[in-house]
C-alpha positions in Angstrom: 198.9 -143.1 -179.0 200.2 -145.6 -181.4 203.1 -147.9 -180.4 205.6 -146.1 -182.8 205.1 -142.9 -180.8 205.6 -144.8 -177.5 208.8 -146.5 -178.8 210.1 -143.1 -180.0 209.4 -141.7 -176.5 211.2 -144.7 -174.8 214.1 -144.1 -177.1 214.2 -140.4 -176.1 214.2 -141.3 -172.4 217.0 -143.9 -172.9 219.1 -141.5 -175.0 218.6 -138.7 -172.4 219.7 -141.1 -169.6 222.9 -141.8 -171.5 223.5 -138.2 -172.1 223.1 -137.3 -168.5 226.1 -139.6 -167.7 228.3 -137.1 -169.4 228.0 -134.7 -166.6 230.7 -136.4 -164.5 233.0 -137.2 -167.3 236.4 -135.7 -168.4 235.6 -133.5 -171.4 239.3 -133.1 -172.1 239.2 -136.7 -173.4 238.4 -136.5 -177.1 236.6 -139.7 -177.1 234.3 -138.6 -174.2 233.8 -135.2 -175.9 232.8 -136.7 -179.2 230.6 -139.3 -177.6 228.8 -136.5 -175.7 228.2 -134.5 -178.9 227.0 -137.6 -180.7 224.6 -138.5 -177.9 223.4 -135.0 -177.8 222.7 -134.9 -181.5 220.7 -138.3 -181.2 218.8 -137.0 -178.2 217.9 -133.8 -179.9 216.8 -135.5 -183.1 214.5 -138.0 -181.2 213.2 -135.1 -178.9 211.8 -133.1 -181.8 210.3 -136.2 -183.4 208.6 -137.0 -180.0 207.3 -133.3 -180.0 206.0 -133.8 -183.5 204.1 -137.0 -182.4 202.6 -135.1 -179.5 201.7 -132.0 -181.4 199.9 -134.0 -184.1 198.4 -136.9 -182.0 197.7 -135.2 -178.7 197.0 -131.6 -179.7 195.7 -132.6 -183.2 197.6 -129.8 -184.9 198.4 -130.8 -188.4 198.9 -127.5 -190.3 202.6 -127.0 -190.0 205.7 -128.1 -191.9 205.9 -131.6 -190.2 209.3 -132.4 -191.8 211.1 -129.3 -190.3 212.5 -129.5 -186.8 212.3 -125.6 -186.6 208.6 -125.7 -187.4 208.0 -128.5 -185.0 209.8 -126.6 -182.2 207.7 -123.4 -182.9 204.5 -125.5 -182.8 205.6 -127.2 -179.6 206.3 -123.8 -178.0 203.0 -122.5 -179.1 201.2 -125.2 -177.0 203.7 -124.7 -174.1 205.3 -128.0 -174.5 208.7 -126.2 -174.5 210.1 -122.7 -174.3 211.1 -121.3 -177.7 214.3 -119.4 -177.5 216.7 -121.9 -176.0 215.4 -124.7 -178.1 216.0 -122.7 -181.2 219.5 -121.9 -180.0 219.9 -125.8 -179.3 218.8 -126.5 -182.9 221.3 -124.0 -184.4 224.1 -125.5 -182.3 223.1 -129.0 -183.3 223.2 -127.9 -186.9 226.6 -126.3 -186.4 228.0 -129.5 -184.9 227.3 -131.3 -188.2 230.0 -129.1 -189.7 232.5 -129.3 -186.9 235.2 -131.4 -188.6 238.1 -130.7 -186.4 236.2 -130.8 -183.1 236.9 -127.1 -182.1 233.3 -126.2 -181.7 232.5 -129.4 -179.7 235.1 -128.1 -177.2 233.1 -124.9 -176.8 229.7 -126.3 -177.3 229.9 -129.1 -174.7 229.4 -126.7 -171.9 226.0 -125.6 -173.3 225.1 -129.3 -173.6 225.9 -130.0 -170.0 224.7 -126.7 -168.5 221.6 -125.7 -170.6 220.5 -128.4 -173.0 220.4 -131.5 -170.8 218.0 -129.5 -168.3 215.8 -128.7 -171.3 215.5 -132.3 -172.3 214.7 -133.2 -168.7 212.1 -130.4 -168.6 210.5 -131.8 -171.8 210.4 -135.3 -170.3 208.8 -133.9 -167.1 206.3 -132.0 -169.1 205.3 -135.0 -171.1 205.0 -137.0 -167.9 202.8 -134.2 -166.3 200.5 -134.4 -169.4 200.2 -138.2 -169.0 200.6 -138.8 -172.7 202.6 -141.9 -172.4 201.2 -143.5 -169.4 201.9 -147.0 -170.7 205.6 -146.1 -171.5 
């Protein structure tokens, strides 16, 4: 794969590593809470772009709306790169965080990040590793 894809994958892994550090942190601290949500948003955005790279370059699927995270997730699920339902829920929650101006949703949603979404990111990283797509990364 081209180096842009490899760099994006490396960014995903680095962002995920940072997000995983939130597991032992005090989520009652507003700074930690907002940082966790921001790191989640970044990790999610990089992850769907990594999926797009894989779907188009590795699986050679080009007939979907490449600019849409929802379409990329559907396509990635169709090739068994991810499971569909929880990733769609994650997308919806990521979109809702963008409109969480007072931080109330973050307080409720951070548990989903820690309990469900981080493991999904790890599963994606493991699946990519199993496929051997980014051997040189």
